[in-house]
C-alpha positions as CSV (number, residue, x, y, z in Angstrom):
1,M,84.3,102.0,95.5
2,L,86.8,102.5,98.4
3,T,89.0,105.5,97.5
4,L,92.1,106.5,99.3
5,E,92.7,110.0,97.9
6,K,96.2,111.4,98.3
7,L,96.3,109.9,101.8
8,T,99.4,110.4,104.0
9,Y,100.2,109.3,107.5
10,G,103.3,109.7,109.6
11,V,104.7,109.2,113.1
12,G,108.3,110.3,113.8
13,D,110.4,109.2,110.8
14,Y,107.7,106.8,109.5
15,R,105.7,107.8,106.5
16,L,103.0,106.1,104.5
17,A,101.2,107.4,101.4
18,A,98.3,105.9,99.4
19,D,96.4,107.1,96.3
20,L,94.3,104.2,95.1
21,A,90.8,102.9,94.6
22,L,89.3,99.4,95.2
23,P,86.0,98.3,93.9
24,P,83.3,96.5,95.9
25,G,83.3,92.8,95.9
26,Q,87.0,92.4,95.2
27,R,89.3,90.2,97.2
28,V,92.5,92.2,97.8
29,A,95.8,91.0,99.4
30,V,98.0,93.6,101.1
31,I,101.6,92.4,101.2
32,G,105.0,93.9,101.9
33,P,108.0,93.9,104.3
34,S,107.5,94.0,108.0
35,G,107.0,97.5,109.3
36,A,106.1,98.9,105.8
37,G,102.6,99.9,106.8
38,K,100.2,97.0,105.9
39,S,98.4,97.1,109.3
40,T,98.6,100.9,109.3
41,L,96.8,101.0,106.0
42,L,93.9,98.8,107.4
43,D,93.8,100.9,110.6
44,L,93.4,104.1,108.5
45,V,90.6,102.5,106.5
46,A,88.9,101.2,109.7
47,G,89.2,104.6,111.5
48,F,91.6,103.5,114.2
49,L,94.2,106.0,112.8
50,T,93.7,109.5,111.4
51,P,95.5,110.5,108.2
52,A,97.7,113.6,108.1
53,T,96.3,114.6,104.7
54,G,93.9,113.3,102.1
55,R,90.5,111.6,102.2
56,I,88.9,108.2,102.6
57,L,85.7,107.7,100.6
58,W,83.3,104.8,100.4
59,Q,80.9,104.9,97.4
60,G,81.6,108.6,97.1
61,R,80.9,109.5,100.7
62,D,83.7,111.0,102.7
63,I,84.3,108.9,105.8
64,T,87.7,110.4,106.8
65,A,86.4,111.8,110.1
66,S,83.9,109.0,110.9
67,P,84.6,107.0,114.0
68,P,85.2,103.2,113.6
69,N,81.7,102.2,114.7
70,Q,80.2,104.4,111.9
71,R,82.3,103.1,109.1
72,P,81.3,100.3,106.7
73,V,84.2,98.2,107.9
74,A,84.4,95.0,109.9
75,M,87.8,94.2,111.3
76,L,89.2,90.7,112.0
77,F,92.5,90.7,114.0
78,Q,95.1,87.9,114.5
79,E,94.0,87.7,118.1
80,N,90.4,87.2,117.1
81,N,89.3,89.6,119.9
82,L,86.9,87.1,121.5
83,F,86.1,87.9,125.2
84,P,87.3,84.8,127.2
85,H,84.7,85.2,129.9
86,L,81.7,85.2,127.5
87,D,80.3,82.2,125.7
88,L,80.1,82.2,121.9
89,A,76.5,83.3,121.8
90,R,77.3,86.4,123.9
91,N,80.5,87.1,122.0
92,L,78.7,87.0,118.6
93,G,75.7,88.8,120.1
94,L,77.9,91.9,120.5
95,A,77.9,92.2,116.7
96,L,74.2,92.8,116.9
97,R,74.1,94.6,120.2
98,P,77.5,96.4,120.8
99,G,76.4,97.7,124.1
100,G,75.5,94.2,125.4
101,G,72.1,93.2,126.7
102,R,69.8,90.2,126.2
103,L,69.3,89.1,122.6
104,T,65.8,88.8,121.1
105,A,64.7,85.4,119.8
106,E,65.4,86.6,116.3
107,E,68.9,87.8,117.2
108,A,69.7,84.5,118.9
109,R,68.5,82.6,115.8
110,K,70.9,84.8,113.6
111,V,73.8,83.9,116.0
112,E,73.1,80.2,115.7
113,E,72.8,80.5,111.9
114,A,76.2,82.3,111.7
115,L,77.9,79.7,113.9
116,A,76.4,76.9,111.8
117,R,77.6,78.7,108.6
118,V,81.3,78.4,109.8
119,G,81.0,74.9,111.1
120,L,80.4,75.6,114.8
121,G,76.7,74.6,115.0
122,G,75.7,73.6,118.5
123,M,78.7,75.3,120.2
124,S,77.1,78.6,121.2
125,A,77.4,77.8,125.0
126,R,81.1,77.2,124.8
127,K,83.7,79.8,125.8
128,P,86.7,80.6,123.6
129,G,89.1,78.7,125.9
130,A,87.3,75.5,125.2
131,L,87.9,75.9,121.4
132,S,90.9,75.1,119.2
133,G,92.7,77.9,117.5
134,G,90.9,77.1,114.2
135,Q,87.5,77.1,116.0
136,Q,88.3,80.5,117.5
137,S,89.1,81.9,114.1
138,R,85.8,80.5,112.8
139,A,83.9,82.1,115.7
140,A,85.5,85.5,115.0
141,L,84.6,85.1,111.3
142,A,81.0,84.3,112.3
143,R,80.9,87.6,114.2
144,V,82.1,89.4,111.1
145,L,79.3,87.6,109.1
146,L,76.8,89.0,111.6
147,Q,78.1,92.5,111.2
148,A,77.4,92.3,107.5
149,R,79.6,95.3,106.6
150,P,80.6,95.9,103.0
151,I,84.3,96.0,103.8
152,L,86.1,93.2,105.6
153,A,89.6,94.1,106.9
154,L,91.6,91.1,107.9
155,D,94.9,91.7,109.7
156,E,96.7,88.4,109.4
157,P,93.9,86.6,111.3
158,F,95.2,83.1,110.3
159,A,98.9,83.6,110.7
160,A,99.1,81.2,113.7
161,L,97.3,78.4,112.0
162,G,98.9,75.5,110.2
163,P,99.0,75.5,106.4
164,A,96.1,73.2,105.8
165,L,93.8,74.9,108.3
166,K,94.8,78.3,107.0
167,M,93.8,77.3,103.5
168,Q,90.5,76.1,104.8
169,M,89.9,79.5,106.5
170,L,90.9,81.5,103.3
171,D,88.4,79.4,101.3
172,L,85.8,80.1,104.0
173,V,86.5,83.8,103.9
174,T,86.1,83.7,100.1
175,E,82.6,82.1,100.5
176,V,81.5,84.5,103.2
177,A,82.7,87.5,101.2
178,A,80.8,86.3,98.2
179,E,77.6,86.0,100.3
180,L,78.1,89.6,101.6
181,G,79.3,91.0,98.3
182,A,82.1,92.5,100.4
183,L,85.4,94.1,99.5
184,V,88.0,92.1,101.5
185,L,91.4,93.5,102.4
186,L,93.7,90.7,103.6
187,V,97.1,91.5,105.2
188,S,99.5,88.6,104.9
189,H,103.2,87.9,104.9
190,D,102.7,84.8,102.8
191,P,102.7,85.2,99.0
192,Q,100.8,81.9,98.7
193,D,97.9,83.5,100.6
194,A,97.7,86.2,98.0
195,R,97.9,83.7,95.1
196,R,95.2,81.5,96.6
197,F,92.8,84.2,97.8
198,A,93.2,87.5,96.1
199,Q,92.1,88.8,92.7
200,Q,94.2,91.9,93.2
201,T,97.2,92.7,95.4
202,V,98.4,96.0,96.9
203,L,102.1,96.1,97.6
204,V,103.1,98.3,100.6
205,A,106.8,99.2,100.5
206,E,109.2,102.1,100.7
207,G,106.5,104.4,102.3
208,Q,103.9,103.8,99.6
209,A,100.8,101.6,99.2
210,Q,100.8,101.0,95.5
211,P,97.7,100.9,93.4
212,P,96.2,97.3,93.1
213,V,97.5,95.0,90.4
214,A,96.1,91.7,89.3
215,T,97.7,89.1,91.6
216,E,99.1,86.7,89.1
217,N,100.4,89.6,87.0
218,L,102.2,91.1,90.0
219,F,103.9,87.9,90.9
220,D,104.7,86.9,87.4
221,S,106.4,90.3,86.8
222,P,107.3,91.6,90.2
223,P,108.7,95.1,90.6
224,A,112.0,95.7,92.4
225,A,110.4,96.2,95.8
226,L,108.5,93.0,95.6
227,R,111.6,91.1,94.4
228,A,113.5,92.4,97.4
229,Y,110.7,91.3,99.7
230,L,110.6,87.8,98.2
231,G,114.4,87.5,98.2
232,Q,114.5,87.0,94.4
233,E,117.5,87.9,92.3
234,R,116.9,90.4,89.5
235,P,116.2,88.6,86.3
């Protein structure tokens, strides 16, 4: 269970609070207006930001003070964070050897298997610049697969892709998450992403990350903050 216990964070006039729990293995969308704190919420979970008050627990263990590399979180950003001067084998190898260095034969085999799993078999010698946007997204997802962490935090990684390719990537994330048994937090501005992908949805609005609600229930009976975000008139 990922527990955000009476969590608060603030910079200047900006404030975000969260008091919620998310079970392992769930696919959770994080939606809300721009600037509401969706990415901030993921950064707090991943350890890139420090809360002002409260605690973050994973399976009952307090990880609030743990640095990012010691947290059970793999982060996938919109930019994919692939190093342009490294080929895919070396980019993905960093998931196994963060400090760099030559991969063992077993590690190289795992890299090849991860690339094949996301449809990039035989492309380990290519650099990111030689790939399409969709292929770069797949390579970044393969690196997450190699990290094998129990929490996947996805900060709009497919926002720049076309609708059909984005749907393919969401379906692939669903498959990868099932293989890992991972809790997935997906930030998106697109309600259709939440409907297609997420079992539960967390609404971030008005300084609060709301407890998760079953996705279809949330959109079928949206609260005022969600109606405002979606541009819907009050029924």
